[in-house]
DRENGU-544163 format. One line per field, with one value per atom (N, C-alpha, C): residue in one letter; atom name; x, y, z. Coordinates in Angstrom, 3 decimals. Layout:
res c(a;...)
atom c(CA;...)
east c(X;...)
north c(Y;...)
up c(Z;...)
//
This chain:
res c(m;m;m;r;r;r;k;k;k;s;s;s;f;f;f;i;i;i;p;p;p;s;s;s;r;r;r;r;r;r;s;s;s;d;d;d;m;m;m;v;v;v;l;l;l;v;v;v;l;l;l;l;l;l;l;l;l;l;l;l;c;c;c;v;v;v;f;f;f;s;s;s;m;m;m;i;i;i;c;c;c;l;l;l;l;l;l;l;l;l;v;v;v;t;t;t;v;v;v;s;s;s;s;s;s;g;g;g;l;l;l;y;y;y;q;q;q;h;h;h;t;t;t;a;a;a;q;q;q;a;a;a;a;a;a;a;a;a;d;d;d;d;d;d;d;d;d;a;a;a;l;l;l;r;r;r;t;t;t;g;g;g;l;l;l;l;l;l;y;y;y;v;v;v;a;a;a;n;n;n;k;k;k;t;t;t;r;r;r;h;h;h;v;v;v;s;s;s;p;p;p;g;g;g;e;e;e;v;v;v;y;y;y;v;v;v;l;l;l;d;d;d;d;d;d;p;p;p;r;r;r;a;a;a;g;g;g;a;a;a;v;v;v;l;l;l;m;m;m;l;l;l;g;g;g;s;s;s;q;q;q;e;e;e;p;p;p;a;a;a;y;y;y;k;k;k;t;t;t;l;l;l;i;i;i;y;y;y;y;y;y;h;h;h;d;d;d;g;g;g;a;a;a;l;l;l;r;r;r;e;e;e;l;l;l;y;y;y;q;q;q;d;d;d;p;p;p;l;l;l;q;q;q;p;p;p;l;l;l;q;q;q;l;l;l;d;d;d;a;a;a;g;g;g;a;a;a;s;s;s;i;i;i;v;v;v;a;a;a;a;a;a;a;a;a;g;g;g;f;f;f;e;e;e;l;l;l;q;q;q;y;y;y;s;s;s;p;p;p;p;p;p;l;l;l;l;l;l;t;t;t;l;l;l;r;r;r;l;l;l;t;t;t;t;t;t;q;q;q;s;s;s;g;g;g;e;e;e;s;s;s;a;a;a;s;s;s;l;l;l;m;m;m;l;l;l;h;h;h;v;v;v;g;g;g;g;g;g;t;t;t;p;p;p)
atom c(N;CA;C;N;CA;C;N;CA;C;N;CA;C;N;CA;C;N;CA;C;N;CA;C;N;CA;C;N;CA;C;N;CA;C;N;CA;C;N;CA;C;N;CA;C;N;CA;C;N;CA;C;N;CA;C;N;CA;C;N;CA;C;N;CA;C;N;CA;C;N;CA;C;N;CA;C;N;CA;C;N;CA;C;N;CA;C;N;CA;C;N;CA;C;N;CA;C;N;CA;C;N;CA;C;N;CA;C;N;CA;C;N;CA;C;N;CA;C;N;CA;C;N;CA;C;N;CA;C;N;CA;C;N;CA;C;N;CA;C;N;CA;C;N;CA;C;N;CA;C;N;CA;C;N;CA;C;N;CA;C;N;CA;C;N;CA;C;N;CA;C;N;CA;C;N;CA;C;N;CA;C;N;CA;C;N;CA;C;N;CA;C;N;CA;C;N;CA;C;N;CA;C;N;CA;C;N;CA;C;N;CA;C;N;CA;C;N;CA;C;N;CA;C;N;CA;C;N;CA;C;N;CA;C;N;CA;C;N;CA;C;N;CA;C;N;CA;C;N;CA;C;N;CA;C;N;CA;C;N;CA;C;N;CA;C;N;CA;C;N;CA;C;N;CA;C;N;CA;C;N;CA;C;N;CA;C;N;CA;C;N;CA;C;N;CA;C;N;CA;C;N;CA;C;N;CA;C;N;CA;C;N;CA;C;N;CA;C;N;CA;C;N;CA;C;N;CA;C;N;CA;C;N;CA;C;N;CA;C;N;CA;C;N;CA;C;N;CA;C;N;CA;C;N;CA;C;N;CA;C;N;CA;C;N;CA;C;N;CA;C;N;CA;C;N;CA;C;N;CA;C;N;CA;C;N;CA;C;N;CA;C;N;CA;C;N;CA;C;N;CA;C;N;CA;C;N;CA;C;N;CA;C;N;CA;C;N;CA;C;N;CA;C;N;CA;C;N;CA;C;N;CA;C;N;CA;C;N;CA;C;N;CA;C;N;CA;C;N;CA;C;N;CA;C;N;CA;C;N;CA;C;N;CA;C;N;CA;C;N;CA;C;N;CA;C;N;CA;C;N;CA;C;N;CA;C;N;CA;C;N;CA;C;N;CA;C;N;CA;C;N;CA;C;N;CA;C;N;CA;C;N;CA;C;N;CA;C;N;CA;C;N;CA;C;N;CA;C;N;CA;C;N;CA;C;N;CA;C;N;CA;C;N;CA;C;N;CA;C;N;CA;C)
east c(27.870;27.153;27.024;25.862;25.559;25.674;26.365;26.509;25.492;24.810;23.852;24.282;23.883;24.251;23.218;23.667;22.810;23.431;22.656;23.225;23.468;24.469;24.797;23.858;23.776;22.918;23.504;24.774;25.418;25.004;24.974;24.568;23.084;22.250;20.826;20.687;21.438;21.357;21.821;22.873;23.377;22.335;21.670;20.638;19.447;19.044;17.933;18.313;19.533;19.991;20.098;20.556;20.640;19.247;18.305;16.926;16.336;16.621;16.158;16.779;18.047;18.714;18.115;17.857;17.251;15.859;15.068;13.736;13.812;14.752;14.912;15.301;16.193;16.619;15.467;14.661;13.502;12.499;12.276;11.365;11.878;13.158;13.753;13.638;13.886;13.761;12.314;11.363;9.942;9.511;9.948;9.605;10.229;11.453;12.127;11.421;11.075;10.371;8.991;8.292;6.943;6.962;7.964;8.014;8.248;9.055;9.261;7.996;7.268;5.998;4.984;4.915;3.992;4.342;5.621;6.043;5.626;5.793;5.392;3.878;3.118;1.663;1.184;1.776;1.397;1.729;2.875;3.249;2.300;1.922;0.977;-0.384;-0.833;-2.107;-2.037;-0.916;-0.755;-0.731;-0.071;-0.044;-1.433;-2.163;-3.529;-4.405;-4.240;-5.021;-4.683;-3.404;-2.984;-3.536;-3.500;-4.040;-5.536;-6.267;-7.721;-8.076;-7.427;-7.737;-7.474;-6.326;-5.978;-6.903;-7.132;-7.976;-9.425;-9.945;-11.339;-11.532;-10.519;-10.611;-10.799;-9.974;-10.093;-11.414;-11.836;-13.120;-14.275;-14.274;-15.347;-15.309;-14.129;-14.016;-14.590;-14.431;-14.887;-16.312;-16.929;-18.240;-19.311;-19.387;-20.465;-19.977;-18.891;-18.333;-18.704;-19.117;-19.452;-18.165;-18.218;-16.996;-16.339;-17.120;-16.544;-15.789;-15.870;-15.190;-13.973;-13.538;-12.369;-11.267;-10.089;-8.943;-7.722;-6.869;-5.584;-4.513;-3.781;-2.724;-1.379;-0.440;0.912;1.833;2.202;3.088;4.500;5.507;6.867;7.428;6.927;7.438;6.629;5.326;4.468;4.015;4.224;3.723;2.255;1.463;0.043;-0.700;-1.515;-2.307;-3.769;-4.587;-6.024;-6.670;-7.348;-8.020;-9.520;-10.231;-11.677;-12.345;-13.328;-14.045;-14.987;-15.491;-16.455;-17.462;-18.465;-19.462;-18.829;-17.839;-17.137;-16.125;-16.209;-15.268;-13.834;-13.643;-12.295;-11.434;-12.026;-11.229;-11.486;-10.437;-10.494;-9.782;-10.152;-9.471;-8.400;-7.175;-6.052;-5.570;-5.435;-4.930;-3.687;-2.587;-1.302;-0.395;0.709;1.734;2.929;3.383;4.586;5.221;6.517;7.309;6.833;6.605;6.253;4.822;3.916;2.519;1.586;0.388;-0.699;-1.289;-1.419;-1.820;-3.038;-3.730;-4.886;-4.711;-5.053;-4.930;-6.144;-6.732;-7.879;-7.393;-7.294;-6.729;-7.244;-6.915;-7.238;-6.337;-6.915;-6.069;-5.179;-5.445;-4.598;-3.312;-3.283;-2.084;-1.122;0.174;1.120;0.883;1.094;0.883;1.929;1.460;2.340;2.348;3.315;3.330;3.321;4.062;4.158;2.918;2.066;0.882;-0.244;-0.194;-1.263;-1.285;-2.500;-2.668;-2.378;-1.621;-1.261;-2.462;-2.774;-3.879;-3.335;-2.393;-1.731;-0.285;0.559;1.942;1.929;2.726;2.753;4.111;4.353;5.589;5.330;4.062;3.739;2.241;1.838;0.432;0.361;-0.389;-0.518;-1.977;-2.217;-3.564;-3.654;-4.802;-5.129;-6.601;-6.944;-8.334;-8.728;-9.618;-10.232;-11.726;-12.310;-13.703;-14.610;-15.424;-15.692;-14.929;-13.890;-13.170;-11.894;-11.779;-10.589;-9.908;-8.644;-7.885;-6.840;-6.853;-5.921;-5.020;-3.776;-2.843;-2.015;-2.113;-1.404;-0.398;0.819;1.882;2.298;2.354;2.768;4.282;4.775;6.208;6.924;6.194;6.829;6.775;6.189;6.171;4.875;3.949;2.660;1.805;1.082;0.271;-1.100;-2.046;-3.403;-3.955;-4.874;-5.496;-6.993;-7.603;-9.044;-9.513;-10.565;-11.173;-12.490;-12.685;-13.900;-14.630;-15.941;-16.770;-17.177;-16.656;-16.891;-18.262;-19.026;-20.306;-21.479;-21.357;-22.464;-22.232;-23.251;-23.138;-23.346;-22.671;-22.777;-24.132)
north c(65.530;64.915;63.425;62.962;61.561;60.724;59.597;58.705;57.569;57.274;56.164;55.152;53.938;52.879;52.836;53.038;52.985;51.919;50.845;49.802;50.333;49.796;50.257;49.604;50.229;49.686;48.389;48.266;47.063;45.839;45.918;44.782;44.465;45.494;45.254;44.477;44.845;44.194;42.739;42.480;41.115;40.240;40.762;39.995;39.697;40.641;40.423;39.373;39.442;38.458;37.055;36.990;35.709;35.104;35.918;35.465;34.994;35.713;35.334;34.005;33.799;32.538;31.363;31.542;30.472;30.140;31.136;30.938;30.196;30.583;29.936;28.473;28.167;26.785;25.928;26.469;25.727;25.475;26.462;26.286;25.233;25.259;24.281;22.866;22.700;21.412;20.918;21.793;21.441;21.005;21.716;21.360;20.019;19.770;18.513;17.326;17.445;16.363;16.147;17.204;17.096;16.456;16.768;16.188;14.680;14.226;12.784;12.076;12.686;12.127;12.100;13.160;13.210;12.152;11.976;10.980;9.579;9.274;7.968;7.788;8.804;8.740;8.573;9.303;9.203;7.820;7.246;5.912;4.855;4.970;4.013;4.092;5.291;5.460;4.885;5.077;4.538;3.012;2.417;0.959;0.400;1.029;0.590;0.693;1.766;1.961;0.904;0.583;-0.434;-1.805;-2.139;-3.420;-3.511;-2.482;-2.493;-2.515;-1.676;-1.583;-2.905;-3.494;-4.750;-5.893;-6.075;-7.186;-7.002;-5.786;-5.549;-5.597;-5.247;-5.361;-6.821;-7.695;-9.120;-9.672;-9.224;-9.679;-9.294;-8.089;-7.665;-8.434;-8.786;-9.570;-10.976;-11.547;-12.917;-12.979;-11.863;-11.820;-12.622;-12.505;-13.150;-14.305;-14.900;-16.015;-17.310;-18.284;-19.574;-20.329;-21.289;-22.024;-22.743;-23.140;-23.822;-22.899;-21.590;-20.617;-19.980;-20.537;-20.015;-21.069;-20.654;-21.555;-20.835;-21.573;-21.036;-21.819;-21.104;-21.706;-21.409;-22.300;-22.079;-21.801;-20.546;-20.134;-20.010;-20.589;-20.518;-19.100;-18.178;-16.804;-15.896;-16.115;-15.213;-15.803;-17.083;-17.722;-18.083;-17.901;-18.232;-17.188;-17.679;-16.820;-17.186;-16.197;-16.408;-16.219;-17.263;-17.172;-17.264;-16.234;-16.160;-16.330;-17.210;-17.473;-16.341;-16.388;-15.403;-16.102;-15.387;-15.959;-16.332;-15.590;-15.891;-16.994;-18.086;-19.179;-18.877;-17.912;-17.679;-16.790;-16.009;-15.069;-15.245;-15.056;-15.163;-13.959;-13.648;-12.605;-13.267;-12.811;-13.344;-12.268;-12.623;-11.696;-12.338;-11.599;-12.156;-11.036;-11.448;-10.509;-10.582;-9.403;-9.350;-7.965;-7.926;-6.700;-5.607;-5.991;-5.016;-4.517;-5.252;-4.806;-6.002;-5.839;-6.778;-6.376;-7.332;-7.016;-7.822;-7.273;-7.939;-7.967;-9.107;-9.275;-10.039;-9.574;-10.212;-10.800;-12.138;-12.757;-14.174;-14.748;-16.137;-17.020;-17.934;-18.748;-19.743;-19.989;-20.902;-20.228;-18.912;-18.162;-18.117;-18.001;-17.887;-16.585;-16.669;-15.511;-14.439;-13.256;-12.120;-11.243;-11.459;-10.816;-9.300;-8.713;-7.254;-6.607;-7.392;-6.834;-6.504;-7.034;-6.807;-5.385;-4.903;-3.565;-3.623;-2.679;-2.624;-2.167;-2.923;-2.575;-1.744;-2.306;-1.594;-2.072;-1.221;-1.613;-2.604;-3.660;-4.698;-5.373;-6.137;-6.898;-8.388;-8.795;-10.206;-10.432;-11.556;-11.934;-13.454;-13.988;-15.431;-15.823;-16.994;-17.508;-18.942;-19.282;-20.666;-20.836;-21.892;-22.121;-23.544;-23.661;-24.925;-24.706;-25.116;-24.768;-25.029;-24.076;-22.790;-21.620;-21.871;-20.785;-20.397;-19.108;-18.541;-17.648;-17.925;-17.143;-16.317;-15.007;-14.074;-13.489;-13.276;-12.602;-11.633;-10.357;-9.302;-8.660;-8.445;-7.816;-6.526;-5.439;-4.152;-4.082;-3.035;-2.880;-2.577;-2.113;-1.871;-3.106;-4.213;-5.454;-5.726;-4.797;-5.012;-5.922;-6.857;-7.771;-7.962;-8.399;-8.673;-9.833;-10.564;-11.709;-11.501;-12.186;-12.116;-13.485;-14.007;-15.269;-14.963;-15.527;-15.280;-16.589;-16.534;-17.672;-17.444;-18.236;-18.053;-18.632;-17.849;-18.334;-17.910;-16.830;-16.339;-16.586;-16.320;-16.473;-17.935;-18.402;-19.813;-20.108)
up c(40.577;39.516;39.802;39.503;39.805;38.536;38.658;37.510;37.630;36.543;36.539;35.468;35.706;34.767;33.644;32.425;31.243;30.330;30.064;29.206;27.800;27.217;25.871;24.852;23.725;22.671;22.122;22.205;21.693;22.515;23.811;24.646;24.438;24.226;23.935;22.626;21.660;20.352;20.439;21.196;21.361;22.047;23.074;23.773;22.862;22.050;21.119;20.075;19.550;18.579;19.201;20.432;21.128;21.319;21.704;21.875;20.538;19.483;18.147;17.703;17.988;17.639;18.406;19.675;20.478;19.935;19.628;19.065;17.727;16.870;15.557;15.704;16.632;16.844;17.355;18.247;18.761;17.632;16.791;15.652;14.687;14.398;13.498;14.070;15.340;16.001;15.943;16.182;16.150;14.747;13.728;12.341;11.967;12.373;12.057;12.706;13.962;14.660;14.060;13.740;13.169;11.790;10.980;9.632;9.696;10.625;10.792;11.235;12.122;12.588;11.456;10.664;9.531;8.494;8.224;7.240;7.687;8.960;9.485;9.383;9.717;9.649;8.208;7.283;5.878;5.316;5.693;5.216;5.766;7.033;7.615;6.930;6.615;5.914;4.502;3.811;2.460;2.479;3.482;3.598;3.863;4.781;5.064;3.826;3.079;1.861;0.820;0.668;-0.302;0.081;1.370;1.814;1.541;1.966;1.766;0.286;-0.492;-1.922;-2.627;-2.391;-3.059;-2.688;-1.400;-0.960;-1.382;-1.242;-1.619;-3.134;-3.892;-5.349;-5.747;-5.177;-5.490;-4.962;-3.790;-3.229;-4.140;-4.675;-5.576;-6.890;-7.359;-8.589;-8.411;-7.215;-6.973;-6.413;-6.188;-5.523;-6.257;-7.558;-8.309;-9.177;-8.794;-9.544;-8.836;-9.601;-8.995;-8.676;-7.727;-7.364;-8.539;-9.550;-10.705;-11.650;-11.422;-12.290;-11.634;-10.511;-9.794;-9.816;-10.263;-10.333;-9.779;-9.102;-8.670;-9.422;-10.262;-11.067;-10.425;-10.630;-10.112;-11.294;-11.447;-12.528;-11.966;-12.638;-12.094;-12.020;-12.835;-12.825;-11.899;-11.802;-11.031;-9.706;-9.493;-8.284;-8.468;-7.436;-7.498;-8.338;-9.264;-10.140;-9.949;-9.642;-9.499;-10.867;-11.354;-12.642;-12.396;-12.834;-12.661;-14.006;-14.063;-15.296;-15.652;-16.861;-17.319;-18.211;-18.665;-19.560;-20.895;-21.294;-22.539;-22.264;-22.992;-22.698;-23.112;-23.992;-24.519;-23.626;-22.735;-21.950;-20.459;-19.693;-18.235;-17.626;-16.384;-15.628;-14.776;-14.912;-14.148;-13.181;-11.909;-10.887;-10.282;-10.271;-9.851;-9.347;-8.723;-8.259;-9.204;-9.642;-10.474;-10.394;-10.272;-10.357;-9.388;-8.135;-7.109;-7.136;-7.793;-7.859;-7.990;-7.464;-7.708;-9.052;-9.975;-11.342;-11.766;-12.777;-13.361;-14.879;-15.464;-16.905;-17.411;-18.484;-19.116;-20.432;-20.485;-21.684;-21.854;-23.000;-23.298;-22.430;-21.638;-20.746;-21.482;-22.766;-23.529;-23.997;-23.966;-24.342;-23.152;-23.398;-22.271;-21.496;-20.211;-19.341;-19.642;-20.006;-20.269;-19.023;-18.166;-16.847;-16.912;-17.823;-17.897;-18.501;-19.140;-19.804;-18.828;-17.620;-16.652;-16.124;-15.864;-15.284;-13.788;-13.301;-11.889;-11.061;-10.015;-9.119;-7.956;-7.196;-6.093;-5.994;-5.423;-5.143;-3.984;-4.102;-3.073;-3.066;-1.995;-1.897;-2.030;-1.977;-2.121;-2.125;-2.718;-2.810;-2.770;-1.808;-1.655;-1.762;-2.335;-2.534;-2.042;-1.479;-1.159;-1.476;-2.188;-2.550;-2.199;-1.237;-0.855;-0.991;-2.123;-2.404;-1.205;-0.871;-1.511;-0.892;-0.070;0.603;-0.150;-0.400;-1.044;-0.010;0.286;1.252;0.516;0.745;0.117;1.191;0.869;1.774;0.942;1.295;0.581;1.521;1.035;1.822;1.133;1.905;1.347;1.252;0.616;0.441;1.753;2.762;4.057;4.961;4.473;5.233;5.968;5.988;6.648;5.771;6.399;5.604;6.235;5.401;5.856;5.051;5.669;5.013;4.938;3.979;3.790;3.326;3.988;3.574;2.902;1.705;0.935;0.704;0.779;0.393;-1.042;-1.951;-3.376;-3.736;-4.501;-4.972;-4.116;-3.390;-2.574;-1.103;-0.322;1.124;1.503;2.546;2.966;3.577)
//
């Protein structure tokens, strides 16, 4: 009688389980690496969006304002505040940075600035203004530290 080698079912099962474990570990590693890459990409897109939105919002607000209706005020609590005039002498648009956001407030300029009353435009870490008529320079910094600047010619095209 001839004896032949026949692998046992137990060794077959162990090899299949080992192969399944290796496959599962590779999948887990791939998902972990991909999620980190996606998180970085999503954060970069959100920062770019916040920069563009904030700067273009202020640019659109100043588009049709004459140079005599633009003021930069220095508030000890909010820092630089952009005040834009309107046809109504009693109310002005105020744009400023407070509490982690670029904010806008429409109020009487003779009243004290109510920082918390402003509507949040975008989340930010800082907002700087410089105004040398007719050029207005804006600098917005996101919460991740990325920043961008924009120079505007107030009162139309030069």
